[in-house]
N, C-alpha and C positions, 0 to 999 in steps of 0.2 A: 126132217126130224133132227133135233139137237141131240148129240151124243151125251151120255150120262156124265162123262168127265167134264164136259162143258157146263152142265148144270151145276155141278159141285164147285167148280172153280169160280172164285169171286163172291162167295157167299159168306156172310158173317152171322154168327149165332148171337142173338141178344137175349139176355136173361132178365126177366122182370123180378121185382122184389118178392112177389108172391110165389116164385118158383117156376112159373110158366116161362117158356122160351119160344123163340121163333127165328126163322132165317130171313135175312134181308140182303139184297144185292148191294155190293159196293158200287159207286158211281160208274166205274169202268165197265163192270159187268152189265149194269142196267142199260148203258148206252149200246153195248155190243148186242144185247138182246133186242133192243129197239131196231137196230140196223138190220139184223137178221130177219126180224118179223115183217119189216116193210119191204115186201118183194116188188112192189110197183114203183119204187123210187128210181130205177134206171141208173144206178151208180156203178161206174166202171173205172173211174180215175180218182186220184186224190183230190183234184180240183172239183169234180162233181160232188164228191163226198163232203168237202169243206163247204161248198155252197149249200148243200142239203142241211148240214149241221147248223149253219148260221141262219139261213133263210127259212127253211121248213120247220126245223126243230127249235129255232130261235135261241140257240145256246150262245151265251156270252163268250167272246173270244178269250177272255181271261180265264174263264172256267175250263175251256178246252186246254189251254196251256197248263192248267193245274192238274190235269189227269196224269196218272203215273204210266209212263211208256212201258216200263218193265212188266207191270201188271197186265196191261193191254196185250203185250207180246205173248205172255203166258196164256191169256184167255184165247187169243187168236190161234195158238197151237192146238188147244183143245177143241175149238169150234170147227176147224178145218174149213173156214169160210173165207172166200176171197175178199168180201167186204170188211170183215173184221180185221183181216191182215192189212187192208188199205187203211183202216182206222188206226191200227197200231203204228204203221209207218208214218201216217200223217201226224199223229200226236208226238212221235219221236222227233220228227222234223220241226214241228212248232215249238217243242220244248227246247230244242237246240238254238232256235232263233231268238228265244226269250232271254237267253243268257247274255 
């Protein structure tokens, strides 16, 4: 079960012209949710996670480098999930290599 703090972190509220509003996950949150939900992936290392993101989820490498490492680190703190921590560390490493 995902802690309530993890649910709230990484959500944006969008307001429509007619006054209605809804919550939508930022890309970092959506990816963290996906990784947590996919329990059968067998991810235990950054290398396995990177392969999973590229091969299984078919995420473009440039899009991975475009994710915000600080946001992912914050999301990882709230999730208390080893996989989300691996994701935050991987994105931090990839973003440093892109410079």
